[in-house]
PDB file of N, CA, C and O in Angstrom:
ATOM      1  N   UNK A   1       0.555 -13.645   2.886  1.00  0.00           N
ATOM      2  CA  UNK A   1       1.289 -12.182   2.972  1.00  0.00           C
ATOM      3  C   UNK A   1       1.036 -10.799   1.402  1.00  0.00           C
ATOM      4  O   UNK A   1       1.769 -10.692   0.419  1.00  0.00           O
ATOM      5  N   UNK A   2       0.196 -10.246   1.621  1.00  0.00           N
ATOM      6  CA  UNK A   2       0.982  -9.207   0.499  1.00  0.00           C
ATOM      7  C   UNK A   2       2.015  -8.945  -0.045  1.00  0.00           C
ATOM      8  O   UNK A   2       2.880  -9.234   0.782  1.00  0.00           O
ATOM      9  N   UNK A   3       2.549  -8.521  -1.053  1.00  0.00           N
ATOM     10  CA  UNK A   3       4.037  -8.442  -1.835  1.00  0.00           C
ATOM     11  C   UNK A   3       4.068  -7.814  -2.975  1.00  0.00           C
ATOM     12  O   UNK A   3       3.486  -8.252  -3.967  1.00  0.00           O
ATOM     13  N   UNK A   4       4.769  -6.682  -2.967  1.00  0.00           N
ATOM     14  CA  UNK A   4       5.187  -4.910  -3.594  1.00  0.00           C
ATOM     15  C   UNK A   4       6.540  -5.197  -4.006  1.00  0.00           C
ATOM     16  O   UNK A   4       7.564  -5.492  -3.390  1.00  0.00           O
ATOM     17  N   UNK A   5       6.242  -5.020  -5.274  1.00  0.00           N
ATOM     18  CA  UNK A   5       7.342  -5.305  -5.751  1.00  0.00           C
ATOM     19  C   UNK A   5       8.271  -4.062  -6.268  1.00  0.00           C
ATOM     20  O   UNK A   5       7.607  -3.112  -5.852  1.00  0.00           O
ATOM     21  N   UNK A   6       9.097  -3.652  -6.745  1.00  0.00           N
ATOM     22  CA  UNK A   6      10.264  -3.176  -6.929  1.00  0.00           C
ATOM     23  C   UNK A   6       9.903  -2.464  -7.211  1.00  0.00           C
ATOM     24  O   UNK A   6      10.558  -1.588  -6.646  1.00  0.00           O
ATOM     25  N   UNK A   7       8.462  -1.530  -8.385  1.00  0.00           N
ATOM     26  CA  UNK A   7       7.780  -0.609  -8.498  1.00  0.00           C
ATOM     27  C   UNK A   7       6.626  -0.196  -7.500  1.00  0.00           C
ATOM     28  O   UNK A   7       6.394   0.993  -7.283  1.00  0.00           O
ATOM     29  N   UNK A   8       6.017  -1.061  -6.990  1.00  0.00           N
ATOM     30  CA  UNK A   8       5.456  -0.848  -6.644  1.00  0.00           C
ATOM     31  C   UNK A   8       6.087   0.556  -5.058  1.00  0.00           C
ATOM     32  O   UNK A   8       5.684   1.647  -4.654  1.00  0.00           O
ATOM     33  N   UNK A   9       7.426  -0.583  -4.631  1.00  0.00           N
ATOM     34  CA  UNK A   9       8.342  -0.157  -3.444  1.00  0.00           C
ATOM     35  C   UNK A   9       8.480   2.002  -3.843  1.00  0.00           C
ATOM     36  O   UNK A   9       8.144   2.936  -3.115  1.00  0.00           O
ATOM     37  N   UNK A  10       9.031   2.015  -5.097  1.00  0.00           N
ATOM     38  CA  UNK A  10       9.981   3.645  -4.615  1.00  0.00           C
ATOM     39  C   UNK A  10       7.691   4.753  -5.862  1.00  0.00           C
ATOM     40  O   UNK A  10       7.058   5.783  -6.094  1.00  0.00           O
ATOM     41  N   UNK A  11       7.739   3.890  -5.966  1.00  0.00           N
ATOM     42  CA  UNK A  11       6.015   4.337  -6.119  1.00  0.00           C
ATOM     43  C   UNK A  11       5.743   5.285  -4.874  1.00  0.00           C
ATOM     44  O   UNK A  11       5.722   6.508  -4.737  1.00  0.00           O
ATOM     45  N   UNK A  12       5.512   4.029  -3.886  1.00  0.00           N
ATOM     46  CA  UNK A  12       4.911   4.798  -2.865  1.00  0.00           C
ATOM     47  C   UNK A  12       5.639   5.648  -1.617  1.00  0.00           C
ATOM     48  O   UNK A  12       5.152   6.518  -0.895  1.00  0.00           O
ATOM     49  N   UNK A  13       7.632   4.795  -1.640  1.00  0.00           N
ATOM     50  CA  UNK A  13       7.918   6.099  -1.577  1.00  0.00           C
ATOM     51  C   UNK A  13       8.127   8.385  -1.871  1.00  0.00           C
ATOM     52  O   UNK A  13       8.375   9.420  -1.254  1.00  0.00           O
ATOM     53  N   UNK A  14       7.816   7.899  -3.123  1.00  0.00           N
ATOM     54  CA  UNK A  14       7.573   8.282  -3.886  1.00  0.00           C
ATOM     55  C   UNK A  14       6.392  10.157  -3.061  1.00  0.00           C
ATOM     56  O   UNK A  14       6.341  11.360  -2.805  1.00  0.00           O
ATOM     57  N   UNK A  15       5.722   8.692  -3.089  1.00  0.00           N
ATOM     58  CA  UNK A  15       4.495   9.726  -2.402  1.00  0.00           C
ATOM     59  C   UNK A  15       4.236   9.652  -0.839  1.00  0.00           C
ATOM     60  O   UNK A  15       3.318  10.146  -0.183  1.00  0.00           O
ATOM     61  N   UNK A  16       5.462   8.790  -0.387  1.00  0.00           N
ATOM     62  CA  UNK A  16       5.825   9.781   1.591  1.00  0.00           C
ATOM     63  C   UNK A  16       5.997  10.743   1.587  1.00  0.00           C
ATOM     64  O   UNK A  16       5.488  11.619   2.285  1.00  0.00           O
ATOM     65  N   UNK A  17       7.335  10.866   0.197  1.00  0.00           N
ATOM     66  CA  UNK A  17       8.290  11.812   0.297  1.00  0.00           C
ATOM     67  C   UNK A  17       7.833  13.050  -0.060  1.00  0.00           C
ATOM     68  O   UNK A  17       8.652  13.964   0.033  1.00  0.00           O
ATOM     69  N   UNK A  18       6.490  13.370  -0.530  1.00  0.00           N
ATOM     70  CA  UNK A  18       5.199  14.575  -0.453  1.00  0.00           C
ATOM     71  C   UNK A  18       4.526  14.586   0.246  1.00  0.00           C
ATOM     72  O   UNK A  18       3.420  15.112   0.118  1.00  0.00           O
ATOM     73  N   UNK A  19       5.036  13.866   1.505  1.00  0.00           N
ATOM     74  CA  UNK A  19       4.230  13.921   2.593  1.00  0.00           C
ATOM     75  C   UNK A  19       5.175  13.754   3.255  1.00  0.00           C
ATOM     76  O   UNK A  19       5.605  12.609   3.122  1.00  0.00           O
ATOM     77  N   UNK A  20       6.023  14.670   4.281  1.00  0.00           N
ATOM     78  CA  UNK A  20       6.816  14.577   5.029  1.00  0.00           C
ATOM     79  C   UNK A  20       6.944  15.476   6.586  1.00  0.00           C
ATOM     80  O   UNK A  20       6.599  16.511   7.155  1.00  0.00           O
ATOM     81  N   UNK A  21       7.789  14.083   6.761  1.00  0.00           N
ATOM     82  CA  UNK A  21       7.030  15.021   8.479  1.00  0.00           C
ATOM     83  C   UNK A  21       7.120  13.952   9.859  1.00  0.00           C
ATOM     84  O   UNK A  21       7.189  14.172  11.069  1.00  0.00           O
ATOM     85  N   UNK A  22       7.076  12.460   8.880  1.00  0.00           N
ATOM     86  CA  UNK A  22       6.974  11.267  10.007  1.00  0.00           C
ATOM     87  C   UNK A  22       7.090  10.622   9.407  1.00  0.00           C
ATOM     88  O   UNK A  22       6.563  10.517   8.300  1.00  0.00           O
ATOM     89  N   UNK A  23       8.179   9.626  10.157  1.00  0.00           N
ATOM     90  CA  UNK A  23       9.603   8.918   9.491  1.00  0.00           C
ATOM     91  C   UNK A  23       8.437   7.614  10.106  1.00  0.00           C
ATOM     92  O   UNK A  23       8.056   6.842   9.227  1.00  0.00           O
ATOM     93  N   UNK A  24       8.071   7.448  11.056  1.00  0.00           N
ATOM     94  CA  UNK A  24       7.019   6.168  10.577  1.00  0.00           C
ATOM     95  C   UNK A  24       5.576   5.645   9.881  1.00  0.00           C
ATOM     96  O   UNK A  24       4.978   4.570   9.922  1.00  0.00           O
ATOM     97  N   UNK A  25       5.324   6.883   9.249  1.00  0.00           N
ATOM     98  CA  UNK A  25       4.712   6.455   8.387  1.00  0.00           C
ATOM     99  C   UNK A  25       4.347   5.568   6.494  1.00  0.00           C
ATOM    100  O   UNK A  25       5.260   4.746   6.416  1.00  0.00           O
ATOM    101  N   UNK A  26       3.970   5.519   5.911  1.00  0.00           N
ATOM    102  CA  UNK A  26       3.569   4.301   4.880  1.00  0.00           C
ATOM    103  C   UNK A  26       2.004   4.690   4.259  1.00  0.00           C
ATOM    104  O   UNK A  26       1.259   5.422   4.911  1.00  0.00           O
ATOM    105  N   UNK A  27       1.627   4.170   3.047  1.00  0.00           N
ATOM    106  CA  UNK A  27       0.876   3.711   2.739  1.00  0.00           C
ATOM    107  C   UNK A  27       0.248   2.792   3.510  1.00  0.00           C
ATOM    108  O   UNK A  27       0.707   1.754   3.988  1.00  0.00           O
ATOM    109  N   UNK A  28      -1.314   3.455   3.630  1.00  0.00           N
ATOM    110  CA  UNK A  28      -2.627   2.491   4.518  1.00  0.00           C
ATOM    111  C   UNK A  28      -3.073   1.923   3.920  1.00  0.00           C
ATOM    112  O   UNK A  28      -3.217   2.688   2.967  1.00  0.00           O
ATOM    113  N   UNK A  29      -3.637   0.734   3.543  1.00  0.00           N
ATOM    114  CA  UNK A  29      -4.399  -0.058   3.079  1.00  0.00           C
ATOM    115  C   UNK A  29      -5.931  -0.617   3.956  1.00  0.00           C
ATOM    116  O   UNK A  29      -5.890  -1.549   4.759  1.00  0.00           O
ATOM    117  N   UNK A  30      -6.555  -0.250   3.795  1.00  0.00           N
ATOM    118  CA  UNK A  30      -7.831  -0.085   4.832  1.00  0.00           C
ATOM    119  C   UNK A  30      -9.587  -0.901   3.538  1.00  0.00           C
ATOM    120  O   UNK A  30      -9.811  -0.844   2.329  1.00  0.00           O
ATOM    121  N   UNK A  31     -10.276  -1.466   4.621  1.00  0.00           N
ATOM    122  CA  UNK A  31     -11.854  -1.207   3.484  1.00  0.00           C
ATOM    123  C   UNK A  31     -12.377  -0.061   3.974  1.00  0.00           C
ATOM    124  O   UNK A  31     -12.226   0.515   5.051  1.00  0.00           O
ATOM    125  N   UNK A  32     -13.007   0.171   3.025  1.00  0.00           N
ATOM    126  CA  UNK A  32     -13.563   1.393   2.825  1.00  0.00           C
ATOM    127  C   UNK A  32     -14.826   1.126   3.104  1.00  0.00           C
ATOM    128  O   UNK A  32     -15.317  -0.002   3.110  1.00  0.00           O
ATOM    129  N   UNK A  33     -15.493   2.339   3.385  1.00  0.00           N
ATOM    130  CA  UNK A  33     -16.997   2.304   3.838  1.00  0.00           C
ATOM    131  C   UNK A  33     -18.057   1.377   3.525  1.00  0.00           C
ATOM    132  O   UNK A  33     -18.979   0.984   4.240  1.00  0.00           O
ATOM    133  N   UNK A  34     -17.766   1.097   2.335  1.00  0.00           N
ATOM    134  CA  UNK A  34     -18.919   1.022   1.761  1.00  0.00           C
ATOM    135  C   UNK A  34     -18.655  -0.345   0.530  1.00  0.00           C
ATOM    136  O   UNK A  34     -18.637  -0.172  -0.688  1.00  0.00           O
ATOM    137  N   UNK A  35     -18.409  -2.107   1.473  1.00  0.00           N
ATOM    138  CA  UNK A  35     -17.459  -2.931   1.233  1.00  0.00           C
ATOM    139  C   UNK A  35     -17.683  -3.397   0.047  1.00  0.00           C
ATOM    140  O   UNK A  35     -17.372  -4.556  -0.230  1.00  0.00           O
ATOM    141  N   UNK A  36     -18.174  -2.694  -0.713  1.00  0.00           N
ATOM    142  CA  UNK A  36     -18.672  -3.112  -2.666  1.00  0.00           C
ATOM    143  C   UNK A  36     -17.480  -1.646  -2.355  1.00  0.00           C
ATOM    144  O   UNK A  36     -16.551  -1.405  -1.584  1.00  0.00           O
ATOM    145  N   UNK A  37     -17.786  -1.351  -2.829  1.00  0.00           N
ATOM    146  CA  UNK A  37     -16.109   0.069  -2.768  1.00  0.00           C
ATOM    147  C   UNK A  37     -14.270  -1.013  -2.389  1.00  0.00           C
ATOM    148  O   UNK A  37     -14.145  -2.237  -2.331  1.00  0.00           O
ATOM    149  N   UNK A  38     -14.143  -0.887  -2.368  1.00  0.00           N
ATOM    150  CA  UNK A  38     -13.442  -2.410  -2.137  1.00  0.00           C
ATOM    151  C   UNK A  38     -12.560  -1.898  -1.005  1.00  0.00           C
ATOM    152  O   UNK A  38     -12.965  -1.893   0.158  1.00  0.00           O
ATOM    153  N   UNK A  39     -10.402  -1.128  -1.633  1.00  0.00           N
ATOM    154  CA  UNK A  39     -10.482  -0.951  -0.324  1.00  0.00           C
ATOM    155  C   UNK A  39      -9.573   1.170  -0.762  1.00  0.00           C
ATOM    156  O   UNK A  39      -9.363   1.801  -1.799  1.00  0.00           O
ATOM    157  N   UNK A  40      -9.373   1.416   0.589  1.00  0.00           N
ATOM    158  CA  UNK A  40      -9.123   2.662   0.626  1.00  0.00           C
ATOM    159  C   UNK A  40      -7.523   2.985   0.860  1.00  0.00           C
ATOM    160  O   UNK A  40      -7.148   2.358   1.850  1.00  0.00           O
ATOM    161  N   UNK A  41      -6.606   3.652   0.356  1.00  0.00           N
ATOM    162  CA  UNK A  41      -6.171   3.544   0.860  1.00  0.00           C
ATOM    163  C   UNK A  41      -5.826   5.536   0.739  1.00  0.00           C
ATOM    164  O   UNK A  41      -6.526   6.361   0.153  1.00  0.00           O
ATOM    165  N   UNK A  42      -4.271   5.827   1.681  1.00  0.00           N
ATOM    166  CA  UNK A  42      -3.622   7.131   2.636  1.00  0.00           C
ATOM    167  C   UNK A  42      -2.444   6.691   3.271  1.00  0.00           C
ATOM    168  O   UNK A  42      -1.899   5.659   3.660  1.00  0.00           O
ATOM    169  N   UNK A  43      -2.273   7.970   3.208  1.00  0.00           N
ATOM    170  CA  UNK A  43      -0.380   7.830   4.040  1.00  0.00           C
ATOM    171  C   UNK A  43      -1.533   8.125   5.584  1.00  0.00           C
ATOM    172  O   UNK A  43      -2.528   8.821   5.787  1.00  0.00           O
ATOM    173  N   UNK A  44      -0.660   7.104   6.453  1.00  0.00           N
ATOM    174  CA  UNK A  44      -0.325   7.485   7.938  1.00  0.00           C
ATOM    175  C   UNK A  44       0.100   5.941   8.609  1.00  0.00           C
ATOM    176  O   UNK A  44       0.688   5.014   8.051  1.00  0.00           O
ATOM    177  N   UNK A  45      -0.201   5.992   9.416  1.00  0.00           N
ATOM    178  CA  UNK A  45       1.364   5.710  10.479  1.00  0.00           C
ATOM    179  C   UNK A  45      -0.064   3.736  10.886  1.00  0.00           C
ATOM    180  O   UNK A  45      -1.268   3.551  11.062  1.00  0.00           O
ATOM    181  N   UNK A  46       1.086   2.945  10.827  1.00  0.00           N
ATOM    182  CA  UNK A  46       0.304   2.057  11.408  1.00  0.00           C
ATOM    183  C   UNK A  46      -0.588   2.178  13.000  1.00  0.00           C
ATOM    184  O   UNK A  46      -0.426   2.927  13.963  1.00  0.00           O
ATOM    185  N   UNK A  47      -1.799   0.805  12.659  1.00  0.00           N
ATOM    186  CA  UNK A  47      -2.707   1.313  13.871  1.00  0.00           C
ATOM    187  C   UNK A  47      -1.849   0.077  14.615  1.00  0.00           C
ATOM    188  O   UNK A  47      -0.658  -0.195  14.467  1.00  0.00           O
ATOM    189  N   UNK A  48      -2.786  -0.542  15.414  1.00  0.00           N
ATOM    190  CA  UNK A  48      -1.314  -1.694  16.015  1.00  0.00           C
ATOM    191  C   UNK A  48      -1.815  -2.997  15.676  1.00  0.00           C
ATOM    192  O   UNK A  48      -1.044  -3.917  15.947  1.00  0.00           O
ATOM    193  N   UNK A  49      -3.574  -3.493  14.836  1.00  0.00           N
ATOM    194  CA  UNK A  49      -3.474  -4.869  14.716  1.00  0.00           C
ATOM    195  C   UNK A  49      -3.565  -4.169  12.723  1.00  0.00           C
ATOM    196  O   UNK A  49      -4.567  -4.589  12.145  1.00  0.00           O
ATOM    197  N   UNK A  50      -2.985  -3.593  12.178  1.00  0.00           N
ATOM    198  CA  UNK A  50      -1.879  -3.988  11.572  1.00  0.00           C
ATOM    199  C   UNK A  50      -0.910  -4.907  11.205  1.00  0.00           C
ATOM    200  O   UNK A  50       0.036  -5.308  11.883  1.00  0.00           O
ATOM    201  N   UNK A  51      -1.312  -5.290   9.760  1.00  0.00           N
ATOM    202  CA  UNK A  51       0.160  -6.308   9.031  1.00  0.00           C
ATOM    203  C   UNK A  51       0.718  -5.367   8.791  1.00  0.00           C
ATOM    204  O   UNK A  51       0.117  -4.333   8.501  1.00  0.00           O
ATOM    205  N   UNK A  52       2.501  -5.475   8.861  1.00  0.00           N
ATOM    206  CA  UNK A  52       3.188  -4.696   8.402  1.00  0.00           C
ATOM    207  C   UNK A  52       3.282  -5.088   7.067  1.00  0.00           C
ATOM    208  O   UNK A  52       2.664  -6.150   6.997  1.00  0.00           O
ATOM    209  N   UNK A  53       4.032  -4.596   5.214  1.00  0.00           N
ATOM    210  CA  UNK A  53       4.648  -4.909   4.889  1.00  0.00           C
ATOM    211  C   UNK A  53       5.501  -3.659   4.410  1.00  0.00           C
ATOM    212  O   UNK A  53       5.241  -2.471   4.214  1.00  0.00           O
ATOM    213  N   UNK A  54       7.224  -4.864   4.259  1.00  0.00           N
ATOM    214  CA  UNK A  54       8.122  -3.977   3.949  1.00  0.00           C
ATOM    215  C   UNK A  54       8.752  -4.448   2.555  1.00  0.00           C
ATOM    216  O   UNK A  54       9.006  -5.561   2.095  1.00  0.00           O
ATOM    217  N   UNK A  55       8.919  -2.966   2.003  1.00  0.00           N
ATOM    218  CA  UNK A  55      10.622  -3.877   0.391  1.00  0.00           C
ATOM    219  C   UNK A  55      11.525  -2.858   0.038  1.00  0.00           C
ATOM    220  O   UNK A  55      11.155  -1.891   0.704  1.00  0.00           O
ATOM    221  N   UNK A  56      12.294  -2.598  -0.492  1.00  0.00           N
ATOM    222  CA  UNK A  56      13.075  -1.776  -0.148  1.00  0.00           C
ATOM    223  C   UNK A  56      13.377  -0.623   0.730  1.00  0.00           C
ATOM    224  O   UNK A  56      14.366   0.025   0.390  1.00  0.00           O
ATOM    225  N   UNK A  57      12.543  -0.099   2.120  1.00  0.00           N
ATOM    226  CA  UNK A  57      12.398   0.223   2.751  1.00  0.00           C
ATOM    227  C   UNK A  57      10.713   1.545   2.890  1.00  0.00           C
ATOM    228  O   UNK A  57      10.327   2.408   3.678  1.00  0.00           O
ATOM    229  N   UNK A  58      10.162   0.831   1.390  1.00  0.00           N
ATOM    230  CA  UNK A  58       8.968   1.219   1.940  1.00  0.00           C
ATOM    231  C   UNK A  58       7.839   0.407   2.081  1.00  0.00           C
ATOM    232  O   UNK A  58       7.659  -0.586   1.375  1.00  0.00           O
ATOM    233  N   UNK A  59       6.727   0.938   3.343  1.00  0.00           N
ATOM    234  CA  UNK A  59       6.366   0.589   4.103  1.00  0.00           C
ATOM    235  C   UNK A  59       4.588   0.710   3.589  1.00  0.00           C
ATOM    236  O   UNK A  59       4.136   1.635   2.914  1.00  0.00           O
ATOM    237  N   UNK A  60       3.609  -0.755   4.235  1.00  0.00           N
ATOM    238  CA  UNK A  60       2.731  -0.698   3.581  1.00  0.00           C
ATOM    239  C   UNK A  60       1.620  -1.262   4.425  1.00  0.00           C
ATOM    240  O   UNK A  60       2.126  -2.377   4.554  1.00  0.00           O
ATOM    241  N   UNK A  61       0.400  -1.352   5.154  1.00  0.00           N
ATOM    242  CA  UNK A  61      -0.130  -1.433   5.900  1.00  0.00           C
ATOM    243  C   UNK A  61      -1.875  -1.229   5.785  1.00  0.00           C
ATOM    244  O   UNK A  61      -2.673  -0.349   5.461  1.00  0.00           O
ATOM    245  N   UNK A  62      -1.884  -2.521   6.231  1.00  0.00           N
ATOM    246  CA  UNK A  62      -2.924  -3.306   6.238  1.00  0.00           C
ATOM    247  C   UNK A  62      -3.855  -3.427   6.928  1.00  0.00           C
ATOM    248  O   UNK A  62      -3.569  -4.296   7.752  1.00  0.00           O
ATOM    249  N   UNK A  63      -5.381  -2.860   7.182  1.00  0.00           N
ATOM    250  CA  UNK A  63      -6.100  -3.810   8.573  1.00  0.00           C
ATOM    251  C   UNK A  63      -6.059  -4.670   8.078  1.00  0.00           C
ATOM    252  O   UNK A  63      -5.374  -5.045   7.127  1.00  0.00           O
ATOM    253  N   UNK A  64      -7.229  -5.384   8.996  1.00  0.00           N
ATOM    254  CA  UNK A  64      -7.273  -7.189   9.190  1.00  0.00           C
ATOM    255  C   UNK A  64      -8.587  -7.125   7.608  1.00  0.00           C
ATOM    256  O   UNK A  64      -9.277  -8.143   7.558  1.00  0.00           O
ATOM    257  N   UNK A  65      -8.699  -6.729   7.183  1.00  0.00           N
ATOM    258  CA  UNK A  65      -9.935  -6.398   6.012  1.00  0.00           C
ATOM    259  C   UNK A  65      -9.512  -6.631   4.883  1.00  0.00           C
ATOM    260  O   UNK A  65      -9.959  -7.480   4.111  1.00  0.00           O
ATOM    261  N   UNK A  66      -8.481  -5.786   4.669  1.00  0.00           N
ATOM    262  CA  UNK A  66      -7.234  -5.818   3.836  1.00  0.00           C
ATOM    263  C   UNK A  66      -6.533  -6.835   3.846  1.00  0.00           C
ATOM    264  O   UNK A  66      -6.149  -7.304   2.775  1.00  0.00           O
ATOM    265  N   UNK A  67      -6.163  -7.484   5.178  1.00  0.00           N
ATOM    266  CA  UNK A  67      -4.684  -8.494   5.016  1.00  0.00           C
ATOM    267  C   UNK A  67      -5.663  -9.346   4.680  1.00  0.00           C
ATOM    268  O   UNK A  67      -5.954  -9.302   3.485  1.00  0.00           O
ATOM    269  N   UNK A  68      -6.643 -10.575   5.737  1.00  0.00           N
ATOM    270  CA  UNK A  68      -7.100 -11.030   4.819  1.00  0.00           C
ATOM    271  C   UNK A  68      -7.103 -10.975   3.848  1.00  0.00           C
ATOM    272  O   UNK A  68      -5.979 -11.104   3.363  1.00  0.00           O
ATOM    273  N   UNK A  69      -8.401 -10.729   2.709  1.00  0.00           N
ATOM    274  CA  UNK A  69      -8.449 -10.485   1.024  1.00  0.00           C
ATOM    275  C   UNK A  69      -7.317 -10.510   0.375  1.00  0.00           C
ATOM    276  O   UNK A  69      -7.285 -11.143  -0.681  1.00  0.00           O
ATOM    277  N   UNK A  70      -5.636  -9.551   1.043  1.00  0.00           N
ATOM    278  CA  UNK A  70      -4.721  -9.335   0.077  1.00  0.00           C
ATOM    279  C   UNK A  70      -3.683 -10.593   0.150  1.00  0.00           C
ATOM    280  O   UNK A  70      -2.658 -10.823  -0.491  1.00  0.00           O
ATOM    281  N   UNK A  71      -4.485 -11.462   1.390  1.00  0.00           N
ATOM    282  CA  UNK A  71      -2.786 -12.421   1.452  1.00  0.00           C
ATOM    283  C   UNK A  71      -2.157 -12.853   0.576  1.00  0.00           C
ATOM    284  O   UNK A  71      -0.944 -12.805   0.781  1.00  0.00           O
ATOM    285  N   UNK A  72      -2.712 -13.621  -1.119  1.00  0.00           N
ATOM    286  CA  UNK A  72      -2.205 -13.484  -2.294  1.00  0.00           C
ATOM    287  C   UNK A  72      -2.257 -13.116  -3.226  1.00  0.00           C
ATOM    288  O   UNK A  72      -2.569 -13.480  -4.360  1.00  0.00           O
ATOM    289  N   UNK A  73      -1.889 -12.228  -2.687  1.00  0.00           N
ATOM    290  CA  UNK A  73      -1.772 -10.433  -3.694  1.00  0.00           C
ATOM    291  C   UNK A  73      -0.006  -9.901  -4.102  1.00  0.00           C
ATOM    292  O   UNK A  73       0.866  -9.648  -3.271  1.00  0.00           O
ATOM    293  N   UNK A  74       0.090  -9.862  -5.192  1.00  0.00           N
ATOM    294  CA  UNK A  74       1.063  -8.704  -5.108  1.00  0.00           C
ATOM    295  C   UNK A  74       0.883  -7.100  -5.673  1.00  0.00           C
ATOM    296  O   UNK A  74       1.018  -7.014  -6.894  1.00  0.00           O
ATOM    297  N   UNK A  75       0.760  -6.544  -5.364  1.00  0.00           N
ATOM    298  CA  UNK A  75       1.522  -4.988  -4.826  1.00  0.00           C
ATOM    299  C   UNK A  75       2.094  -4.851  -6.083  1.00  0.00           C
ATOM    300  O   UNK A  75       3.141  -5.431  -6.371  1.00  0.00           O
ATOM    301  N   UNK A  76       1.116  -3.677  -7.345  1.00  0.00           N
ATOM    302  CA  UNK A  76       2.547  -3.207  -8.209  1.00  0.00           C
ATOM    303  C   UNK A  76       2.142  -1.493  -8.803  1.00  0.00           C
ATOM    304  O   UNK A  76       0.984  -1.285  -8.442  1.00  0.00           O
ATOM    305  N   UNK A  77       2.550  -0.579  -9.363  1.00  0.00           N
ATOM    306  CA  UNK A  77       2.039   0.374  -9.613  1.00  0.00           C
ATOM    307  C   UNK A  77       2.610   0.285 -11.121  1.00  0.00           C
ATOM    308  O   UNK A  77       3.274  -0.614 -11.637  1.00  0.00           O
ATOM    309  N   UNK A  78       2.170   1.427 -11.632  1.00  0.00           N
ATOM    310  CA  UNK A  78       2.670   2.216 -12.590  1.00  0.00           C
ATOM    311  C   UNK A  78       1.836   3.865 -12.542  1.00  0.00           C
ATOM    312  O   UNK A  78       0.774   4.366 -12.173  1.00  0.00           O
ATOM    313  N   UNK A  79       3.181   4.257 -13.208  1.00  0.00           N
ATOM    314  CA  UNK A  79       3.242   5.746 -13.247  1.00  0.00           C
ATOM    315  C   UNK A  79       3.390   5.843 -14.830  1.00  0.00           C
ATOM    316  O   UNK A  79       3.926   5.270 -15.779  1.00  0.00           O
ATOM    317  N   UNK A  80       2.123   7.536 -14.344  1.00  0.00           N
ATOM    318  CA  UNK A  80       2.078   7.606 -16.081  1.00  0.00           C
ATOM    319  C   UNK A  80       2.579   9.188 -16.483  1.00  0.00           C
ATOM    320  O   UNK A  80       2.679  10.147 -15.719  1.00  0.00           O
ATOM    321  N   UNK A  81       2.818   9.136 -17.732  1.00  0.00           N
ATOM    322  CA  UNK A  81       3.127  10.571 -18.170  1.00  0.00           C
ATOM    323  C   UNK A  81       3.185  11.919 -17.720  1.00  0.00           C
ATOM    324  O   UNK A  81       4.067  12.734 -17.990  1.00  0.00           O
ATOM    325  N   UNK A  82       1.372  12.228 -16.447  1.00  0.00           N
ATOM    326  CA  UNK A  82       1.833  13.031 -15.839  1.00  0.00           C
ATOM    327  C   UNK A  82       2.091  12.091 -13.979  1.00  0.00           C
ATOM    328  O   UNK A  82       1.179  11.887 -13.178  1.00  0.00           O
ATOM    329  N   UNK A  83       3.758  11.661 -13.763  1.00  0.00           N
ATOM    330  CA  UNK A  83       3.163  11.371 -12.931  1.00  0.00           C
ATOM    331  C   UNK A  83       2.594  10.715 -11.466  1.00  0.00           C
ATOM    332  O   UNK A  83       3.113  10.510 -10.369  1.00  0.00           O
ATOM    333  N   UNK A  84       0.391  10.364 -12.420  1.00  0.00           N
ATOM    334  CA  UNK A  84      -0.092   9.885 -10.869  1.00  0.00           C
ATOM    335  C   UNK A  84       0.167   8.429 -11.243  1.00  0.00           C
ATOM    336  O   UNK A  84       0.221   7.822 -12.312  1.00  0.00           O
ATOM    337  N   UNK A  85       0.282   8.159 -10.188  1.00  0.00           N
ATOM    338  CA  UNK A  85       0.376   6.099 -10.092  1.00  0.00           C
ATOM    339  C   UNK A  85      -1.041   5.436 -10.199  1.00  0.00           C
ATOM    340  O   UNK A  85      -2.053   5.840 -10.773  1.00  0.00           O
ATOM    341  N   UNK A  86      -0.913   4.806  -9.800  1.00  0.00           N
ATOM    342  CA  UNK A  86      -1.411   3.171 -10.880  1.00  0.00           C
ATOM    343  C   UNK A  86      -1.794   2.836  -9.729  1.00  0.00           C
ATOM    344  O   UNK A  86      -1.653   3.752  -8.919  1.00  0.00           O
ATOM    345  N   UNK A  87      -2.411   1.492  -9.127  1.00  0.00           N
ATOM    346  CA  UNK A  87      -1.874   1.239  -7.824  1.00  0.00           C
ATOM    347  C   UNK A  87      -2.109  -0.244  -8.443  1.00  0.00           C
ATOM    348  O   UNK A  87      -3.150  -0.016  -9.060  1.00  0.00           O
ATOM    349  N   UNK A  88      -1.822  -1.631  -8.687  1.00  0.00           N
ATOM    350  CA  UNK A  88      -2.793  -3.041  -9.124  1.00  0.00           C
ATOM    351  C   UNK A  88      -2.923  -3.547  -8.753  1.00  0.00           C
ATOM    352  O   UNK A  88      -2.781  -3.257  -7.565  1.00  0.00           O
ATOM    353  N   UNK A  89      -3.343  -4.946  -8.983  1.00  0.00           N
ATOM    354  CA  UNK A  89      -3.212  -6.020  -6.965  1.00  0.00           C
ATOM    355  C   UNK A  89      -2.852  -7.281  -8.627  1.00  0.00           C
ATOM    356  O   UNK A  89      -3.089  -6.900  -9.774  1.00  0.00           O
ATOM    357  N   UNK A  90      -2.414  -8.357  -8.376  1.00  0.00           N
ATOM    358  CA  UNK A  90      -2.606  -9.381  -9.413  1.00  0.00           C
ATOM    359  C   UNK A  90      -1.544 -10.564  -8.566  1.00  0.00           C
ATOM    360  O   UNK A  90      -0.491 -10.459  -7.938  1.00  0.00           O
ATOM    361  N   UNK A  91      -2.499 -11.764  -8.953  1.00  0.00           N
ATOM    362  CA  UNK A  91      -2.158 -12.997  -7.956  1.00  0.00           C
ATOM    363  C   UNK A  91      -0.586 -13.181  -7.878  1.00  0.00           C
ATOM    364  O   UNK A  91       0.181 -12.564  -8.617  1.00  0.00           O
ATOM    365  N   UNK A  92      -0.199 -14.042  -6.961  1.00  0.00           N
ATOM    366  CA  UNK A  92       0.555 -14.671  -7.029  1.00  0.00           C
ATOM    367  C   UNK A  92       1.732 -15.231  -7.532  1.00  0.00           C
ATOM    368  O   UNK A  92       2.419 -15.122  -6.516  1.00  0.00           O
ATOM    369  N   UNK A  93       2.634 -15.868  -8.545  1.00  0.00           N
ATOM    370  CA  UNK A  93       2.935 -16.718  -9.035  1.00  0.00           C
ATOM    371  C   UNK A  93       3.620 -18.416  -8.139  1.00  0.00           C
ATOM    372  O   UNK A  93       3.957 -19.383  -8.823  1.00  0.00           O
TER     373      UNK A  93
END
């Protein structure tokens, strides 16, 4: 199962704080329309078939494609000086 670092959890909560109004929302990782493009991210509520990953109150939803592909990965995040967030995937140790 995908795991999240504390940095990623903090970044997810920061993104969700910019989109208030839905307590059930989280960051959704789903297969992009173009299979060669990797994954897409969006703020959304979970779909019935999504896997839910929660760390320190931050929720990430994975569609079936993302769940299968990211099962042995760790989601991390880095924030630049301008406040931009870049998510990274690494293999679990």
